[in-house]
Backbone as JSON Lines, residues from 0, in Angstrom:
{"i":0,"aa":"X","n":[-12.29,13.49,-1.27],"ca":[-10.95,12.93,-1.29],"c":[-9.98,13.87,-1.97]}
{"i":1,"aa":"X","n":[-10.42,14.52,-3.03],"ca":[-9.53,15.44,-3.73],"c":[-9.13,16.59,-2.82]}
{"i":2,"aa":"X","n":[-10.05,17.06,-2.0],"ca":[-9.73,18.13,-1.06],"c":[-8.66,17.67,-0.07]}
{"i":3,"aa":"X","n":[-8.78,16.45,0.4],"ca":[-7.8,15.89,1.33],"c":[-6.42,15.83,0.66]}
{"i":4,"aa":"X","n":[-6.37,15.35,-0.57],"ca":[-5.1,15.27,-1.29],"c":[-4.51,16.66,-1.52]}
{"i":5,"aa":"X","n":[-5.35,17.61,-1.88],"ca":[-4.87,18.98,-2.11],"c":[-4.33,19.59,-0.82]}
{"i":6,"aa":"X","n":[-5.02,19.36,0.28],"ca":[-4.55,19.89,1.57],"c":[-3.22,19.26,1.98]}
{"i":7,"aa":"X","n":[-3.06,17.98,1.69],"ca":[-1.77,17.32,1.97],"c":[-0.67,17.96,1.14]}
{"i":8,"aa":"X","n":[-0.95,18.2,-0.13],"ca":[0.04,18.84,-1.0],"c":[0.42,20.23,-0.51]}
{"i":9,"aa":"X","n":[-0.53,20.91,0.12],"ca":[-0.28,22.26,0.64],"c":[0.35,22.25,2.03]}
{"i":10,"aa":"X","n":[0.52,21.05,2.59],"ca":[1.11,20.95,3.93],"c":[0.12,21.22,5.05]}
{"i":11,"aa":"X","n":[-1.15,21.23,4.74],"ca":[-2.18,21.49,5.75],"c":[-2.69,20.16,6.29]}
{"i":12,"aa":"X","n":[-1.81,19.48,7.01],"ca":[-2.04,18.12,7.49],"c":[-3.24,18.0,8.43]}
{"i":13,"aa":"X","n":[-3.43,18.95,9.32],"ca":[-4.54,18.86,10.27],"c":[-5.89,18.86,9.56]}
{"i":14,"aa":"X","n":[-6.03,19.72,8.57],"ca":[-7.28,19.77,7.81],"c":[-7.47,18.49,6.99]}
{"i":15,"aa":"X","n":[-6.39,18.02,6.4],"ca":[-6.47,16.78,5.63],"c":[-6.84,15.61,6.54]}
{"i":16,"aa":"X","n":[-6.27,15.59,7.73],"ca":[-6.55,14.52,8.69],"c":[-8.03,14.52,9.09]}
{"i":17,"aa":"X","n":[-8.62,15.7,9.25],"ca":[-10.05,15.78,9.58],"c":[-10.91,15.18,8.49]}
{"i":18,"aa":"X","n":[-10.58,15.5,7.25],"ca":[-11.36,14.98,6.13],"c":[-11.22,13.47,6.04]}
{"i":19,"aa":"X","n":[-9.99,12.96,6.15],"ca":[-9.77,11.52,6.07],"c":[-10.49,10.8,7.22]}
{"i":20,"aa":"X","n":[-10.41,11.34,8.41],"ca":[-11.08,10.72,9.56],"c":[-12.59,10.69,9.34]}
{"i":21,"aa":"X","n":[-13.13,11.75,8.76],"ca":[-14.56,11.77,8.47],"c":[-14.96,10.7,7.47]}
{"i":22,"aa":"X","n":[-14.15,10.52,6.44],"ca":[-14.43,9.47,5.46],"c":[-14.33,8.08,6.09]}
{"i":23,"aa":"X","n":[-13.37,7.9,6.97],"ca":[-13.14,6.59,7.58],"c":[-14.2,6.25,8.63]}
{"i":24,"aa":"X","n":[-14.75,7.27,9.3],"ca":[-15.73,7.02,10.37],"c":[-16.89,6.15,9.91]}
{"i":25,"aa":"X","n":[-17.32,6.34,8.69],"ca":[-18.44,5.53,8.2],"c":[-17.96,4.42,7.26]}
{"i":26,"aa":"X","n":[-16.71,4.02,7.43],"ca":[-16.16,2.92,6.62],"c":[-16.02,3.26,5.15]}
{"i":27,"aa":"X","n":[-15.78,4.55,4.87],"ca":[-15.61,5.03,3.5],"c":[-16.86,4.78,2.65]}
{"i":28,"aa":"X","n":[-18.02,4.8,3.29],"ca":[-19.29,4.54,2.58],"c":[-19.46,5.5,1.4]}
{"i":29,"aa":"X","n":[-19.08,6.75,1.58],"ca":[-19.24,7.73,0.5],"c":[-18.33,7.44,-0.68]}
{"i":30,"aa":"X","n":[-17.29,6.65,-0.48],"ca":[-16.31,6.39,-1.54],"c":[-16.52,5.04,-2.22]}
{"i":31,"aa":"X","n":[-17.37,4.19,-1.69],"ca":[-17.46,2.81,-2.2],"c":[-17.78,2.74,-3.68]}
{"i":32,"aa":"X","n":[-18.66,3.58,-4.16],"ca":[-18.99,3.56,-5.58],"c":[-17.87,4.09,-6.46]}
{"i":33,"aa":"X","n":[-16.93,4.8,-5.85],"ca":[-15.84,5.4,-6.61],"c":[-14.51,4.65,-6.49]}
{"i":34,"aa":"X","n":[-14.47,3.56,-5.74],"ca":[-13.2,2.87,-5.53],"c":[-12.57,2.4,-6.83]}
{"i":35,"aa":"X","n":[-13.39,2.01,-7.78],"ca":[-12.83,1.52,-9.05],"c":[-12.6,2.64,-10.05]}
{"i":36,"aa":"X","n":[-12.8,3.88,-9.63],"ca":[-12.65,4.99,-10.55],"c":[-11.23,5.54,-10.49]}
{"i":37,"aa":"X","n":[-10.55,5.45,-11.59],"ca":[-9.21,6.0,-11.77],"c":[-8.27,5.7,-10.61]}
{"i":38,"aa":"X","n":[-7.79,6.75,-9.94],"ca":[-6.75,6.59,-8.91],"c":[-7.28,6.74,-7.48]}
{"i":39,"aa":"X","n":[-8.58,6.55,-7.27],"ca":[-9.16,6.76,-5.94],"c":[-8.48,5.9,-4.87]}
{"i":40,"aa":"X","n":[-8.28,4.59,-5.09],"ca":[-7.6,3.8,-4.06],"c":[-6.18,4.31,-3.77]}
{"i":41,"aa":"X","n":[-5.46,4.74,-4.82],"ca":[-4.12,5.3,-4.61],"c":[-4.18,6.52,-3.71]}
{"i":42,"aa":"X","n":[-5.07,7.45,-4.02],"ca":[-5.18,8.68,-3.22],"c":[-5.53,8.37,-1.77]}
{"i":43,"aa":"X","n":[-6.5,7.49,-1.58],"ca":[-6.91,7.17,-0.21],"c":[-5.79,6.48,0.57]}
{"i":44,"aa":"X","n":[-5.11,5.53,-0.07],"ca":[-4.05,4.81,0.65],"c":[-2.85,5.73,0.91]}
{"i":45,"aa":"X","n":[-2.55,6.62,-0.03],"ca":[-1.46,7.58,0.19],"c":[-1.78,8.51,1.35]}
{"i":46,"aa":"X","n":[-3.04,8.95,1.45],"ca":[-3.44,9.82,2.56],"c":[-3.33,9.08,3.89]}
{"i":47,"aa":"X","n":[-3.76,7.84,3.93],"ca":[-3.66,7.05,5.17],"c":[-2.2,6.95,5.62]}
{"i":48,"aa":"X","n":[-1.31,6.68,4.68],"ca":[0.11,6.55,5.01],"c":[0.7,7.9,5.41]}
{"i":49,"aa":"X","n":[0.42,8.93,4.64],"ca":[0.99,10.25,4.92],"c":[0.55,10.78,6.28]}
{"i":50,"aa":"X","n":[-0.68,10.48,6.65],"ca":[-1.22,10.99,7.91],"c":[-1.07,10.0,9.06]}
{"i":51,"aa":"X","n":[-0.66,8.77,8.75],"ca":[-0.51,7.77,9.79],"c":[-1.82,7.42,10.47]}
{"i":52,"aa":"X","n":[-2.91,7.5,9.73],"ca":[-4.25,7.26,10.28],"c":[-4.52,5.76,10.28]}
{"i":53,"aa":"X","n":[-4.32,5.12,11.42],"ca":[-4.48,3.67,11.5],"c":[-5.93,3.23,11.39]}
{"i":54,"aa":"X","n":[-6.87,4.04,11.91],"ca":[-8.29,3.68,11.81],"c":[-8.74,3.72,10.35]}
{"i":55,"aa":"X","n":[-8.35,4.76,9.64],"ca":[-8.7,4.86,8.23],"c":[-8.03,3.74,7.44]}
{"i":56,"aa":"X","n":[-6.78,3.43,7.77],"ca":[-6.07,2.35,7.08],"c":[-6.77,1.01,7.27]}
{"i":57,"aa":"X","n":[-7.25,0.75,8.48],"ca":[-7.95,-0.51,8.75],"c":[-9.27,-0.58,7.98]}
{"i":58,"aa":"X","n":[-10.01,0.53,7.97],"ca":[-11.3,0.55,7.27],"c":[-11.1,0.38,5.77]}
{"i":59,"aa":"X","n":[-10.13,1.05,5.21],"ca":[-9.88,0.95,3.77],"c":[-9.33,-0.43,3.41]}
{"i":60,"aa":"X","n":[-8.52,-0.99,4.28],"ca":[-7.97,-2.34,4.05],"c":[-9.1,-3.33,3.78]}
{"i":61,"aa":"X","n":[-10.13,-3.28,4.61],"ca":[-11.23,-4.23,4.45],"c":[-11.95,-4.06,3.12]}
{"i":62,"aa":"X","n":[-12.01,-2.83,2.6],"ca":[-12.66,-2.6,1.31],"c":[-11.79,-3.04,0.14]}
{"i":63,"aa":"X","n":[-10.48,-2.91,0.29],"ca":[-9.58,-3.24,-0.82],"c":[-9.17,-4.71,-0.87]}
{"i":64,"aa":"X","n":[-9.2,-5.38,0.27],"ca":[-8.71,-6.76,0.34],"c":[-9.32,-7.69,-0.71]}
{"i":65,"aa":"X","n":[-10.63,-7.62,-0.99],"ca":[-11.17,-8.52,-2.02],"c":[-10.59,-8.3,-3.42]}
{"i":66,"aa":"X","n":[-9.91,-7.2,-3.63],"ca":[-9.35,-6.87,-4.94],"c":[-7.84,-7.12,-5.02]}
{"i":67,"aa":"X","n":[-7.27,-7.77,-4.01],"ca":[-5.83,-8.01,-4.0],"c":[-5.42,-8.79,-5.25]}
{"i":68,"aa":"X","n":[-4.21,-8.53,-5.69],"ca":[-3.68,-9.26,-6.84],"c":[-4.1,-8.73,-8.19]}
{"i":69,"aa":"X","n":[-4.77,-7.58,-8.22],"ca":[-5.2,-7.05,-9.5],"c":[-5.3,-5.53,-9.46]}
{"i":70,"aa":"X","n":[-5.63,-4.96,-10.59],"ca":[-5.86,-3.53,-10.66],"c":[-7.27,-3.22,-10.19]}
{"i":71,"aa":"X","n":[-7.42,-2.09,-9.53],"ca":[-8.72,-1.58,-9.13],"c":[-8.78,-0.16,-9.65]}
{"i":72,"aa":"X","n":[-9.59,0.05,-10.68],"ca":[-9.52,1.32,-11.38],"c":[-8.15,1.38,-12.04]}
{"i":73,"aa":"X","n":[-7.43,2.47,-11.8],"ca":[-6.06,2.59,-12.31],"c":[-5.05,2.41,-11.18]}
{"i":74,"aa":"X","n":[-5.45,1.73,-10.14],"ca":[-4.58,1.53,-8.97],"c":[-4.2,0.07,-8.84]}
{"i":75,"aa":"X","n":[-2.97,-0.18,-8.4],"ca":[-2.51,-1.53,-8.1],"c":[-2.92,-1.81,-6.64]}
{"i":76,"aa":"X","n":[-3.86,-2.71,-6.49],"ca":[-4.43,-2.93,-5.16],"c":[-3.38,-3.33,-4.14]}
{"i":77,"aa":"X","n":[-2.44,-4.19,-4.51],"ca":[-1.43,-4.61,-3.54],"c":[-0.52,-3.47,-3.12]}
{"i":78,"aa":"X","n":[-0.28,-2.52,-3.99],"ca":[0.48,-1.32,-3.61],"c":[-0.31,-0.53,-2.58]}
{"i":79,"aa":"X","n":[-1.61,-0.38,-2.82],"ca":[-2.46,0.32,-1.86],"c":[-2.49,-0.4,-0.52]}
{"i":80,"aa":"X","n":[-2.63,-1.72,-0.55],"ca":[-2.64,-2.51,0.69],"c":[-1.3,-2.41,1.41]}
{"i":81,"aa":"X","n":[-0.21,-2.31,0.67],"ca":[1.11,-2.15,1.29],"c":[1.19,-0.81,2.03]}
{"i":82,"aa":"X","n":[0.68,0.26,1.41],"ca":[0.67,1.56,2.09],"c":[-0.13,1.49,3.38]}
{"i":83,"aa":"X","n":[-1.26,0.79,3.33],"ca":[-2.1,0.67,4.52],"c":[-1.38,-0.13,5.6]}
{"i":84,"aa":"X","n":[-0.65,-1.15,5.2],"ca":[0.13,-1.93,6.18],"c":[1.21,-1.05,6.8]}
{"i":85,"aa":"X","n":[1.86,-0.22,6.0],"ca":[2.88,0.69,6.55],"c":[2.25,1.71,7.49]}
{"i":86,"aa":"X","n":[1.06,2.18,7.16],"ca":[0.37,3.12,8.05],"c":[0.09,2.48,9.4]}
{"i":87,"aa":"X","n":[-0.11,1.16,9.4],"ca":[-0.34,0.41,10.65],"c":[0.96,-0.13,11.22]}
{"i":88,"aa":"X","n":[2.1,0.24,10.62],"ca":[3.43,-0.17,11.05],"c":[3.62,-1.69,10.98]}
{"i":89,"aa":"X","n":[3.03,-2.31,9.98],"ca":[3.19,-3.74,9.75],"c":[4.1,-3.92,8.54]}
{"i":90,"aa":"X","n":[5.4,-3.86,8.79],"ca":[6.39,-3.91,7.71],"c":[6.42,-5.27,7.01]}
{"i":91,"aa":"X","n":[6.15,-6.33,7.75],"ca":[6.16,-7.66,7.14],"c":[5.04,-7.78,6.1]}
{"i":92,"aa":"X","n":[3.84,-7.37,6.46],"ca":[2.72,-7.42,5.51],"c":[2.98,-6.47,4.35]}
{"i":93,"aa":"X","n":[3.53,-5.3,4.64],"ca":[3.84,-4.34,3.58],"c":[4.83,-4.93,2.58]}
{"i":94,"aa":"X","n":[5.84,-5.6,3.07],"ca":[6.83,-6.23,2.18],"c":[6.21,-7.28,1.28]}
{"i":95,"aa":"X","n":[5.35,-8.11,1.85],"ca":[4.66,-9.13,1.04],"c":[3.81,-8.48,-0.04]}
{"i":96,"aa":"X","n":[3.07,-7.47,0.33],"ca":[2.19,-6.78,-0.62],"c":[3.0,-6.08,-1.71]}
{"i":97,"aa":"X","n":[4.09,-5.46,-1.33],"ca":[4.92,-4.76,-2.32],"c":[5.54,-5.73,-3.31]}
{"i":98,"aa":"X","n":[5.97,-6.87,-2.84],"ca":[6.53,-7.87,-3.76],"c":[5.45,-8.39,-4.71]}
{"i":99,"aa":"X","n":[4.24,-8.59,-4.2],"ca":[3.13,-9.03,-5.05],"c":[2.8,-7.94,-6.08]}
{"i":100,"aa":"X","n":[2.8,-6.68,-5.64],"ca":[2.51,-5.56,-6.55],"c":[3.58,-5.47,-7.64]}
{"i":101,"aa":"X","n":[4.83,-5.63,-7.25],"ca":[5.92,-5.55,-8.22],"c":[5.8,-6.66,-9.26]}
{"i":102,"aa":"X","n":[5.47,-7.86,-8.81],"ca":[5.3,-8.98,-9.75],"c":[4.15,-8.68,-10.73]}
{"i":103,"aa":"X","n":[3.06,-8.12,-10.23],"ca":[1.93,-7.8,-11.09],"c":[2.3,-6.75,-12.13]}
{"i":104,"aa":"X","n":[2.95,-5.68,-11.71],"ca":[3.26,-4.62,-12.68],"c":[4.31,-5.08,-13.69]}
{"i":105,"aa":"X","n":[5.2,-5.93,-13.29],"ca":[6.2,-6.44,-14.24],"c":[5.57,-7.4,-15.24]}
{"i":106,"aa":"X","n":[4.62,-8.22,-14.78],"ca":[3.9,-9.12,-15.69],"c":[3.02,-8.35,-16.66]}
{"i":107,"aa":"X","n":[2.39,-7.32,-16.17],"ca":[1.41,-6.58,-16.97],"c":[2.04,-5.48,-17.82]}
{"i":108,"aa":"X","n":[3.26,-5.1,-17.5],"ca":[3.92,-4.03,-18.24],"c":[3.54,-2.64,-17.76]}
{"i":109,"aa":"X","n":[2.91,-2.55,-16.61],"ca":[2.49,-1.25,-16.05],"c":[3.68,-0.61,-15.32]}
{"i":110,"aa":"X","n":[4.7,-0.26,-16.09],"ca":[5.97,0.22,-15.54],"c":[5.82,1.49,-14.72]}
{"i":111,"aa":"X","n":[4.77,2.24,-14.92],"ca":[4.51,3.47,-14.17],"c":[4.55,3.24,-12.67]}
{"i":112,"aa":"X","n":[4.14,2.07,-12.24],"ca":[4.03,1.78,-10.81],"c":[5.33,1.26,-10.19]}
{"i":113,"aa":"X","n":[6.27,0.86,-11.03],"ca":[7.48,0.24,-10.51],"c":[8.26,1.16,-9.56]}
{"i":114,"aa":"X","n":[8.41,2.41,-9.93],"ca":[9.19,3.35,-9.12],"c":[8.6,3.55,-7.71]}
{"i":115,"aa":"X","n":[7.29,3.81,-7.56],"ca":[6.78,3.96,-6.2],"c":[6.85,2.67,-5.39]}
{"i":116,"aa":"X","n":[6.69,1.53,-6.05],"ca":[6.8,0.26,-5.33],"c":[8.22,0.06,-4.82]}
{"i":117,"aa":"X","n":[9.19,0.28,-5.68],"ca":[10.6,0.12,-5.28],"c":[10.98,1.11,-4.16]}
{"i":118,"aa":"X","n":[10.45,2.32,-4.23],"ca":[10.73,3.3,-3.18],"c":[10.19,2.84,-1.83]}
{"i":119,"aa":"X","n":[9.0,2.27,-1.83],"ca":[8.45,1.75,-0.56],"c":[9.18,0.49,-0.11]}
{"i":120,"aa":"X","n":[9.61,-0.34,-1.05],"ca":[10.39,-1.53,-0.67],"c":[11.66,-1.14,0.05]}
{"i":121,"aa":"X","n":[12.25,-0.02,-0.34],"ca":[13.44,0.47,0.35],"c":[13.15,0.82,1.81]}
{"i":122,"aa":"X","n":[11.9,1.19,2.09],"ca":[11.51,1.56,3.47],"c":[11.28,0.34,4.35]}
{"i":123,"aa":"X","n":[10.96,-0.79,3.73],"ca":[10.71,-1.99,4.53],"c":[11.92,-2.87,4.48]}
């Protein structure tokens, strides 16, 4: 996953897309043990959105859905789910998820997440 994120940062989208597609093909089996580690869900959901990979977004959605409404590792699950909804062009679901994420971060004081949530809310 780190290689995929680095390739995205370098603008090497085709290579990043190959890596993400490979991870998604097996339902992110290689990542399941790491989902709760630090920012892994954030990185994966950002890659899905940046690359517009709907298959990867659907596969990751199913893994993250049981964690909605809370933090997963250092990631706000509803923010991740919102990115996945946007990758699938489901603005209505993305809006609901973003509002839930915003409520969670405001209740918890995790102000770090407020800016990216508000930026995505502007898109929906």
